C-alpha positions in Angstrom: 0.0 0.0 0.0 1.4 3.4 -1.0 1.8 5.9 1.8 1.1 8.7 -0.6 -1.5 6.9 -2.7 -3.3 10.3 -3.2 -0.1 11.5 -4.9 0.5 8.4 -7.0 -1.1 9.9 -10.2 1.7 12.5 -10.3 4.1 9.7 -11.2 2.4 9.7 -14.6 3.9 13.0 -15.2 7.2 11.3 -15.8 6.7 10.1 -19.4 7.5 6.6 -20.2 9.9 7.6 -22.9 11.9 9.6 -20.4 12.1 6.6 -18.1 13.2 4.3 -20.8 16.1 6.6 -21.7 17.5 5.9 -18.2 18.0 2.2 -19.2 18.6 0.4 -16.0 18.4 3.4 -13.7 14.6 3.1 -13.2 14.9 1.9 -9.6 13.5 3.3 -6.4 16.9 4.1 -5.1 17.9 6.0 -8.2 14.7 8.2 -8.0 15.3 8.8 -4.3 18.8 10.2 -5.0 17.5 12.4 -7.8 14.5 13.6 -5.6 16.8 14.4 -2.7 19.1 16.5 -4.9 16.1 18.4 -6.1 14.9 19.0 -2.6 18.4 20.2 -1.6 18.2 22.7 -4.5 14.7 23.7 -3.4 16.0 24.4 0.1 18.9 26.6 -1.1 17.1 28.5 -3.8 15.8 32.0 -3.1 13.8 32.6 -6.4 10.3 31.5 -5.6 9.6 30.3 -9.3 12.6 28.2 -9.3 11.7 26.8 -5.8 8.3 25.8 -7.1 10.0 24.1 -10.1 12.4 22.1 -8.0 9.7 21.0 -5.6 7.5 19.8 -8.4 10.4 17.9 -10.0 11.4 16.4 -6.6 7.8 15.2 -6.1 7.7 13.5 -9.4 10.9 11.6 -8.6 10.0 10.7 -5.1 6.5 9.4 -6.0 8.0 7.4 -8.9 10.4 5.9 -6.2 7.4 5.0 -4.1 5.6 3.3 -7.0 8.7 1.2 -7.8 9.3 0.4 -4.2 6.1 -1.6 -4.2 7.6 -4.2 -6.5 11.2 -4.1 -5.1 12.5 -6.2 -2.3 14.7 -3.9 -0.2 15.7 -3.4 3.4 16.3 0.4 2.9 12.7 1.7 2.8 13.7 4.1 5.5 15.5 6.2 2.8 12.2 6.5 0.9 10.3 7.4 4.0 12.9 10.1 4.8 12.4 11.6 1.3 8.7 11.4 1.5 8.8 13.1 5.0 11.0 15.9 3.7 8.8 16.4 0.7 5.8 16.6 2.9 7.5 19.0 5.3 8.3 21.4 2.4 4.7 21.1 1.3 3.7 22.0 4.9 1.8 18.8 5.2 3.2 18.1 8.7 1.0 15.1 9.7 2.2 13.2 6.6 5.8 14.3 7.3 5.7 13.0 10.8 4.1 9.8 9.7 6.9 9.3 7.2 9.7 10.0 9.5 8.3 7.6 12.2 8.0 4.9 9.5 11.6 5.5 8.7 12.5 5.2 12.4 10.6 1.8 12.6 12.3 0.6 9.5 15.8 1.2 10.7 16.4 2.1 14.4 20.1 2.8 13.9 19.5 5.5 11.2 19.9 8.8 12.9 18.9 10.9 9.9 15.2 10.2 10.4 15.5 11.3 14.1 17.3 14.5 13.1 14.7 15.2 10.3 11.8 14.7 12.7 13.4 16.8 15.4 14.0 19.6 12.9 10.4 19.4 11.8 9.0 19.9 15.2 11.6 22.7 15.9 11.0 24.7 12.8 7.3 24.1 12.3 6.6 24.4 16.1 4.1 21.6 15.4 1.9 20.4 18.3 1.5 21.4 21.9 4.5 19.4 23.1 6.8 20.2 20.2 9.7 21.2 22.4 9.7 17.8 24.3 9.5 15.9 20.9 12.2 18.0 19.4 14.5 17.4 22.3 13.7 13.7 22.4 14.7 13.3 18.6 17.9 15.4 18.9 18.9 13.6 22.2 18.4 10.2 20.5 20.7 11.3 17.7 23.4 12.4 20.1 23.1 9.2 22.1 23.7 7.1 18.8 26.2 9.5 17.4 27.8 11.8 20.1 29.9 13.6 17.6 26.8 14.8 15.6 27.6 18.6 15.5 24.2 19.8 14.3 22.3 17.8 16.9 24.4 19.2 19.7 24.1 22.7 18.4 20.3 22.5 18.0 20.0 21.0 21.6 22.0 24.0 22.8 19.8 26.4 20.8 16.6 24.8 22.0 17.6 25.0 25.7 18.9 28.5 25.2 15.4 29.5 24.0 13.8 27.6 26.9 16.1 29.7 29.2 17.7 26.5 30.5 21.1 28.2 30.2 23.0 25.6 32.1 22.0 22.8 29.7 22.4 25.2 26.7 26.0 26.1 27.7 26.9 22.4 27.9 25.7 21.6 24.4 27.0 24.8 22.8 30.5 24.2 24.3 30.3 20.5 23.0 29.5 22.0 19.6 32.5 24.3 19.6 34.8 21.5 20.7 33.5 19.1 17.9 33.9 21.8 15.2 37.4 22.7 16.5 38.4 19.1 16.0 37.0 19.3 12.4 38.7 22.7 11.8 35.2 24.1 11.1 33.3 27.2 12.4 29.8 26.9 10.8 28.0 26.2 14.2 30.8 27.7 16.3 30.0 31.4 15.4 26.3 31.2 16.5 27.2 29.1 19.4 29.7 31.7 20.8 27.1 34.4 20.1 24.5 32.6 22.2 27.1 31.9 25.0 27.8 35.7 25.0 24.1 36.5 25.2 23.7 34.1 28.1 26.4 36.1 30.0 24.6 39.4 29.2 21.2 38.0 30.0 22.5 36.8 33.4 23.6 40.3 34.4 20.7 42.3 33.2 18.1 43.1 35.9 15.3 41.2 34.1 13.3 38.7 36.0 10.3 38.3 33.7 10.8 35.0 31.8 8.8 36.3 28.7 11.1 39.4 28.6 14.1 37.1 28.9 12.8 34.8 26.1 12.5 37.9 23.9 16.1 38.6 24.7 17.1 35.4 23.1 15.6 36.3 19.8 17.8 37.1 16.7 15.3 39.8 15.8 12.4 41.3 17.8 9.0 41.4 16.3 6.6 44.4 16.8 4.4 42.4 19.1 7.4 41.4 21.3 8.6 45.0 21.3 5.2 46.1 22.5 5.4 43.7 25.4 8.8 44.9 26.4 7.7 48.6 26.3 4.5 48.0 28.3 5.7 45.4 30.9 9.5 46.2 31.2 10.0 49.8 30.4 6.7 51.3 31.6 5.9 48.5 34.1 2.1 48.9 33.2 2.3 52.5 34.7 0.3 54.0 31.8 -1.8 57.1 31.1 -5.3 56.7 30.1 -5.8 56.6 26.4 -8.0 59.2 24.8 -9.8 56.5 22.8 -9.6 52.9 21.8 -8.2 52.5 18.3 -9.3 49.7 16.0 -6.6 47.1 15.2 -7.5 44.8 12.3 -4.8 42.1 12.7 -4.6 41.8 16.5 -3.1 38.4 17.4 -4.8 36.2 20.0 -1.7 35.5 22.1 0.1 36.7 25.2 1.2 39.9 23.5 -2.4 41.1 22.7 -3.0 43.3 25.7 0.5 45.0 25.3 -0.2 45.8 21.7 -3.6 47.3 22.5 -2.1 49.5 25.3 1.0 50.6 23.2 -1.2 51.6 20.3 -3.9 53.3 22.3 -1.5 55.5 24.3 0.4 56.5 21.2 3.8 54.7 21.7 3.5 52.5 18.6 1.8 53.4 15.3 -0.6 51.5 13.1 0.2 50.8 9.4 -2.2 51.2 6.6 -5.7 49.7 7.0 -5.4 49.9 10.8 -2.9 46.9 10.8 -0.3 46.6 13.5 1.7 43.9 11.6 2.5 42.0 14.8 5.0 39.4 13.3 7.0 42.1 11.3 10.4 42.7 12.8 11.0 46.0 14.5 13.5 48.4 12.9 15.9 50.8 14.5 13.9 53.8 13.4 10.7 52.4 14.8 12.5 51.8 18.0 13.8 55.4 18.1 10.3 56.7 17.5 8.8 54.6 20.3 11.4 55.8 22.8 10.9 59.4 21.9 7.0 59.0 22.1 7.5 57.7 25.6 9.6 60.7 26.5 7.0 63.1 25.1 4.3 61.3 27.0 6.2 61.9 30.2 7.2 65.5 29.6 4.3 66.8 27.4 6.9 69.0 25.6 5.1 70.1 22.4 8.1 72.1 21.2 10.5 69.2 21.5 12.8 68.9 18.5 13.4 72.6 17.9 16.9 72.2 19.6 18.0 70.2 16.6 16.9 72.6 13.9 20.5 74.0 13.5 22.3 70.8 14.3 24.4 69.3 11.6 23.7 65.6 11.1 26.5 63.3 12.4 25.2 60.6 10.1 26.2 59.8 6.6 22.8 58.2 5.8 20.4 60.7 7.5 20.2 64.4 6.7 19.0 67.0 9.1 16.0 67.7 6.8 14.9 64.0 7.3 11.6 63.8 9.3 13.3 60.9 11.2 16.2 63.1 12.4 14.6 64.2 15.7 13.9 60.8 17.1 17.2 59.5 15.9 19.1 62.3 17.5 17.2 61.9 20.8 18.2 58.2 21.0 21.8 58.9 20.0 22.2 61.7 22.5 20.9 59.5 25.3 23.0 56.6 24.0 20.1 54.2 23.5 21.3 53.5 20.0 24.7 54.0 18.3 26.0 54.7 14.8 28.0 51.9 13.0 31.7 52.3 12.4 31.0 54.1 9.1 28.8 56.7 10.9 25.5 55.3 9.5 22.3 54.9 11.5 20.9 52.0 9.3 17.2 53.0 9.9 15.8 49.8 8.6 18.2 47.4 10.4 16.5 44.8 12.7 16.9 45.0 16.5 18.1 41.8 18.3 16.5 40.6 21.5 19.6 41.4 23.6 19.9 44.9 22.0 16.3 45.6 22.8 16.5 44.5 26.5 19.7 46.6 27.0 18.1 49.6 25.5 14.8 49.1 27.5 16.8 48.7 30.7 18.8 51.8 30.1 15.8 53.8 29.0 14.0 52.8 32.2 16.9 54.1 34.2 17.5 57.3 32.3 14.0 58.4 31.7 12.9 57.7 35.3 9.3 57.1 34.2 6.7 58.0 36.9 3.6 58.4 34.8 0.4 57.8 36.6 -2.5 55.7 35.3 
């Protein structure tokens, strides 16, 4: 019985004359190899049209492999299941992907690849309520079978880093660095060292809120996460009453919801077109600067703020004094919330990391001495 029997008709796309040209290569294993190469091209391609092409061709090859496997006697069905699982993962059919990887595991208990693939599926797709436990279980099985598996050790370190289990994270990240040093490689070493440095910073910052700490582990902070930091860490929910409640058309139903409503209604963060907040969009340096200035203005009520910069020459190569963003940028630079890069550029649209966001919020809380009443 075919696992993907609803896809089997796709195998007909491969014309019989094309197959005959392969002369002796029309085997399940051959099509798996070709399919895997195409999936690898799909994974590395950035052009969406080419990605679609590679995925379609990979599907043809892998489904042909499945058809042929029905008539072949082989002990290596786990290879086919791995390919079917990867194909389903890229098609975002996670239930079928999980089923395929588990079949692969049952076919060959010693094959760590299926455990790595299933672990990465849970990790990247965040599939299921207990995805973290399942992710850790599959990566841990990989390292128990193959202790020198660099990627598995790295991902275990990263997973525990995001869970704020810094002790366990440091152990796996140090193992990763040690393994790569023996291989004279640094692919996972660089991000491992970055996380270890972040752990040191997070341990020193006066932040106790676990949600805020989790945001501190992020490579780039989203607008919804930024709203949470502003309301709960910087302002400590000590807020003025909003003049009116604004309509937000894309409000997420998650733990950041209340923070977004408050940040928008008191005027700290702005809505985009069509009253959308864009909660999953990553915050930029200029948006960060605007928000910090908005908080300062809420505190002081200074309607003439900004006139002090009218005759100031811009210290930045990429922002002129006539730029409407000049005032919020200068405010954040003068108070040392943000810095220019080594080439004296502000980089308005650059993303803000979790560590950077927490450090700025902590400093802003101290320097602005916010005492607003509800």
